[in-house]
C-alpha positions in Angstrom: 55.2 85.8 70.2 53.8 86.4 73.7 57.0 85.4 75.5 59.1 87.4 73.1 56.9 90.5 73.6 57.0 90.2 77.4 60.8 90.1 77.3 60.8 93.0 74.8 58.6 95.1 77.1 60.9 94.3 80.0 63.9 95.3 78.0 62.4 98.7 77.2 61.5 99.3 80.8 65.1 98.3 81.8 66.6 100.6 79.1 64.7 103.5 80.6 65.8 102.7 84.1 62.4 101.3 85.4 63.9 98.1 86.8 61.0 97.0 88.9 58.6 97.0 86.0 61.3 95.4 83.8 61.8 92.5 86.3 58.0 92.0 86.4 57.9 91.4 82.6 61.1 89.3 82.6 59.7 87.0 85.3 56.4 86.6 83.4 58.4 85.8 80.3 60.5 83.3 82.1 57.4 81.6 83.7 55.7 81.1 80.3 59.0 80.0 78.6 59.5 77.3 81.2 55.8 76.3 81.0 56.0 75.8 77.2 59.7 74.7 77.0 61.0 77.6 75.0 64.7 77.3 75.9 65.9 80.3 73.9 63.4 82.6 75.6 64.2 81.1 79.0 67.9 82.1 78.4 66.8 85.5 77.3 64.6 86.1 80.3 67.3 84.8 82.7 70.0 87.1 81.1 67.9 90.2 81.4 66.9 89.3 85.0 70.6 89.1 85.8 71.2 92.5 84.3 68.2 94.1 86.0 69.1 92.7 89.5 72.7 93.8 89.1 71.5 97.3 88.4 69.2 97.0 91.5 72.4 96.2 93.5 70.8 92.8 94.3 73.8 90.7 93.4 72.7 87.7 95.4 69.5 87.3 93.4 71.5 87.9 90.2 73.8 85.1 91.2 70.9 82.7 91.6 69.6 83.5 88.2 73.1 83.1 86.7 73.3 79.7 88.3 70.0 78.7 86.6 71.3 80.0 83.3 74.6 78.1 83.7 72.7 74.9 84.4 70.4 75.5 81.3 73.5 76.2 79.2 75.2 73.0 80.3 72.1 70.9 79.6 71.6 72.3 76.1 75.3 72.0 75.3 75.2 68.3 76.0 72.0 67.7 74.0 73.1 70.1 71.2 69.5 71.2 70.6 69.4 75.0 71.1 72.5 77.2 71.1 72.2 79.7 74.0 76.0 80.3 74.4 75.7 84.0 73.5 73.2 84.6 76.3 75.4 82.7 78.8 78.5 84.5 77.6 77.1 88.0 77.8 75.6 87.3 81.2 78.9 86.0 82.6 80.7 89.0 81.1 78.3 91.4 82.8 78.7 89.5 86.1 82.5 89.9 85.8 82.3 93.5 84.7 80.3 94.5 87.8 82.5 92.6 90.2 84.6 94.5 92.7 87.6 92.2 92.0 90.0 93.5 89.4 90.8 89.9 88.1 87.1 89.5 87.3 87.0 92.8 85.4 90.0 91.7 83.3 88.2 88.5 82.5 85.2 90.5 81.5 87.2 92.3 78.9 88.2 88.9 77.3 84.5 87.7 77.4 83.2 90.9 75.7 85.9 90.6 73.0 84.7 87.0 72.4 81.1 88.3 72.3 82.0 90.9 69.7 83.4 88.1 67.5 80.3 85.9 67.9 77.4 88.4 68.1 75.5 90.4 65.5 73.3 93.5 65.6 72.6 94.9 69.0 74.7 92.2 70.6 77.8 93.8 69.1 76.7 97.3 69.9 76.2 96.5 73.6 79.4 94.4 73.9 81.5 97.1 72.3 80.0 99.7 74.6 80.7 97.6 77.7 84.3 96.8 76.6 85.0 100.5 76.0 83.5 101.3 79.4 85.9 98.8 81.1 88.9 100.1 79.2 88.2 103.7 80.1 87.9 102.7 83.8 91.2 101.0 83.5 92.7 104.0 81.8 91.5 106.3 84.6 92.9 103.9 87.2 96.3 103.3 85.7 96.8 106.5 83.7 98.5 104.5 81.0 98.0 106.1 77.5 98.8 102.7 75.8 95.2 101.7 76.8 94.0 104.3 74.3 95.5 102.1 71.6 93.0 99.4 72.5 90.0 101.7 72.5 90.7 103.5 69.2 90.4 100.3 67.0 87.2 99.4 68.8 85.6 102.8 67.9 86.8 102.5 64.3 85.3 99.0 64.0 82.1 100.2 65.7 81.7 103.0 63.1 82.3 100.6 60.2 79.7 98.1 61.5 77.2 100.8 62.2 77.5 102.2 58.7 77.2 98.7 57.2 74.0 98.0 59.2 72.6 101.5 58.5 72.1 101.8 62.3 72.2 105.6 62.6 71.6 105.7 66.4 74.6 103.5 66.9 76.6 105.5 64.4 75.8 108.9 66.0 76.5 107.7 69.5 79.8 106.1 68.4 80.8 109.3 66.6 80.1 111.2 69.9 82.2 108.7 71.8 85.0 109.3 69.3 84.7 113.0 70.1 85.0 112.2 73.9 88.1 110.2 73.1 89.5 113.2 71.2 88.9 115.3 74.3 90.7 112.8 76.5 93.6 113.1 74.1 93.4 117.0 74.3 92.3 117.3 70.6 89.7 120.0 71.4 89.0 121.2 67.8 88.7 117.6 66.6 86.2 116.9 69.3 84.1 119.9 68.3 84.1 118.7 64.6 83.1 115.2 65.6 80.3 116.5 67.7 78.9 118.4 64.7 79.1 115.2 62.6 77.3 113.2 65.3 74.5 115.8 65.6 74.1 116.0 61.8 73.7 112.2 61.6 71.1 112.3 64.3 69.2 115.2 62.8 69.3 113.8 59.3 67.7 110.5 60.4 65.1 112.0 62.7 66.7 111.1 66.0 65.7 114.4 67.6 66.2 113.3 71.3 69.7 112.0 70.5 70.5 115.2 68.5 69.4 117.3 71.6 71.8 115.4 73.8 74.7 115.7 71.4 74.0 119.5 71.0 74.0 119.8 74.8 77.3 118.0 75.1 78.7 120.4 72.5 77.4 123.5 74.4 78.9 122.1 77.6 82.3 121.7 75.9 82.3 125.3 74.8 81.4 126.4 78.4 84.4 124.3 79.7 87.1 125.7 77.4 88.9 127.4 80.4 88.8 124.2 82.3 90.3 122.3 79.4 93.0 125.0 79.0 93.9 124.6 82.7 94.1 120.8 82.3 96.4 121.2 79.3 98.7 123.7 81.0 98.9 121.7 84.2 99.4 118.4 82.3 96.7 116.9 84.5 96.4 113.1 84.7 94.2 111.2 82.2 91.7 110.4 85.0 90.9 114.1 85.3 90.4 114.4 81.5 88.1 111.4 81.5 86.0 112.9 84.3 85.7 116.3 82.5 84.9 114.6 79.2 81.8 113.0 80.7 81.8 109.9 78.5 79.3 108.0 80.9 76.1 109.2 79.2 77.1 108.1 75.7 78.5 104.8 76.9 75.2 104.1 78.7 73.3 104.7 75.5 75.6 102.5 73.5 75.2 99.8 76.2 71.4 99.9 75.8 70.4 102.5 78.4 68.3 105.4 77.1 67.4 108.7 78.5 63.6 109.1 78.8 63.6 112.8 77.8 65.8 115.8 77.7 66.1 118.2 80.7 63.6 121.0 80.6 64.2 123.1 77.5 65.0 126.8 78.1 64.3 129.1 75.2 67.2 131.2 74.1 67.5 134.9 74.5 68.1 136.4 71.1 70.9 139.0 70.8 71.4 139.7 67.1 70.7 138.2 63.6 73.1 139.1 60.8 73.3 138.3 57.1 76.8 138.9 55.7 78.2 138.5 52.2 81.6 137.3 51.1 84.4 139.1 52.9 82.2 139.9 55.9 80.2 142.6 54.0 77.1 143.4 56.0 73.8 143.0 54.1 71.3 142.9 56.9 71.2 143.1 60.7 68.5 142.8 63.3 69.6 143.5 66.9 67.2 142.0 69.4 68.7 143.8 72.4 69.1 147.5 73.1 72.8 147.1 73.8 73.4 146.0 70.3 71.1 148.7 68.8 73.0 151.6 70.4 76.6 150.4 70.7 78.2 150.9 67.3 81.7 150.1 68.5 80.4 146.7 69.8 78.8 146.0 66.5 81.8 147.0 64.4 84.2 145.0 66.5 82.0 141.9 66.1 82.0 142.3 62.3 85.7 142.6 62.3 86.1 139.5 64.5 83.6 137.6 62.3 85.6 138.4 59.1 88.8 137.1 60.7 87.5 133.8 61.9 84.6 132.9 59.6 86.8 131.2 57.0 88.5 129.1 59.6 85.2 128.4 61.2 83.6 126.9 58.1 86.8 125.1 56.9 86.8 123.2 60.2 83.2 122.0 59.8 82.0 123.8 62.9 78.5 125.1 63.5 78.8 127.2 66.7 81.3 129.1 68.7 81.3 131.0 72.0 81.5 134.7 71.5 81.8 136.5 74.9 78.7 135.6 76.9 76.8 134.6 73.8 76.7 131.5 71.7 77.0 132.1 67.9 75.6 129.9 65.2 76.5 130.2 61.5 75.1 128.8 58.3 76.6 129.4 54.9 74.4 129.4 51.8 75.7 130.5 48.5 77.3 134.0 48.8 75.7 134.6 52.2 76.6 133.7 55.8 73.8 133.8 58.3 74.9 134.5 61.8 72.8 134.3 65.0 73.9 135.3 68.4 72.0 134.3 71.5 72.2 133.2 75.1 70.9 129.7 76.1 70.7 126.2 74.6 71.8 125.8 71.0 69.5 123.0 69.8 66.3 125.0 69.5 68.3 128.1 68.3 69.8 126.0 65.5 66.3 124.8 64.4 65.2 128.4 64.3 68.1 129.6 62.2 67.7 126.6 59.8 64.0 127.3 59.4 64.8 131.0 58.8 67.3 130.3 56.0 65.0 127.8 54.3 62.1 130.2 54.4 64.3 132.9 52.8 65.5 130.5 50.1 61.9 129.5 49.2 60.8 133.2 49.1 61.9 134.4 45.7 61.3 138.1 46.3 63.1 138.2 49.7 66.1 136.2 48.3 66.3 138.5 45.2 66.2 141.5 47.5 69.2 140.2 49.5 71.2 139.6 46.3 70.3 143.0 44.9 71.5 144.8 48.1 74.7 142.7 48.0 75.4 143.7 44.4 74.8 147.4 45.1 76.8 147.3 48.4 73.8 148.4 50.4 72.4 147.3 53.8 68.9 146.1 53.7 66.8 148.2 56.1 64.0 146.4 57.9 61.5 149.2 57.0 62.1 148.3 53.4 60.8 144.7 53.9 57.7 144.2 56.2 57.7 140.6 54.9 61.2 140.0 56.4 60.2 141.6 59.7 57.2 139.3 59.9 59.4 136.3 59.2 61.8 137.2 61.9 59.0 137.8 64.4 57.4 134.5 63.6 60.5 132.4 63.9 62.8 134.1 66.5 60.3 135.9 68.7 57.5 133.4 69.0 57.4 131.2 72.1 55.7 128.3 70.2 
């Protein structure tokens, strides 16, 4: 238990990029494993020391540890006592993957494929991530779309295995990787839909940090629409698409690396909150900015635009869209569509809108008031409902 926990602590430090601390724990685990003759944990410690030193750019030290692991594997193979082939295989594959020689990287692909067939659990996750990483590097280098035919089945298999294992972190990350692949293939709308699916999985299972990263990727995509249009019009090479898609972060997470925390959160600037009924009929509005309070043409043009694209928006399974300088979130509940325009990050804004709609649903008098105004084709004025004003202030205008 002690040697296992030392290695686990080392792995967690390695996953969060603290290699020196990771190496300290791996070396302590290795020392005790050798002292007590725990061959399996010796192989585990050696493997993770190899990975950590490669990440530290200390390949010579990594080579020495790999030589020790190779000797240990050959000894155990002859005796047939403890099977450490998986540790040896994944270590050799990682050595080949990080080599500067192309022939080694090709061999690494074959080793990771073998590892996928042999491993289970996290071993499959990591191996699939590293194989996808190698294939994307090859795709960027040779600009050969046929390589995509090798990546797609891997992602499909990864999704199936993640669902079978109920590993929702793996599932959400793979769904996001699928979205990145759709981007590389210039399927922008499909990529947006897949990002929504990935975030919903993360949110549903309490993976808030992962949900934040996925939401940030989605926001970034909407900010880059012009860049993607340019790439499409210019028929830019696949390497440029891969660079803009920024698949590195999700691949690192699939391979075992984790971000410690999100970048500093910036609270959004609210623009307007709307409640509309079927057909785009306005039931309630709350402009947060003076511009929206006084510019009737701006307001009416937005309502017209909303009516034209809301059906398509919901049918495609999207949850946000860029509208001028603002981001727009929408939720549909019963006969009503809740629309929130703001400037800034979507993740916190989405939480606020969801909280608002839930509070409304749970407040019988407020919900009945909305339905009554809809039936009588009247707009609910804020002065009629101090309770609604208080709810908006609490949720959208509070800094907490």
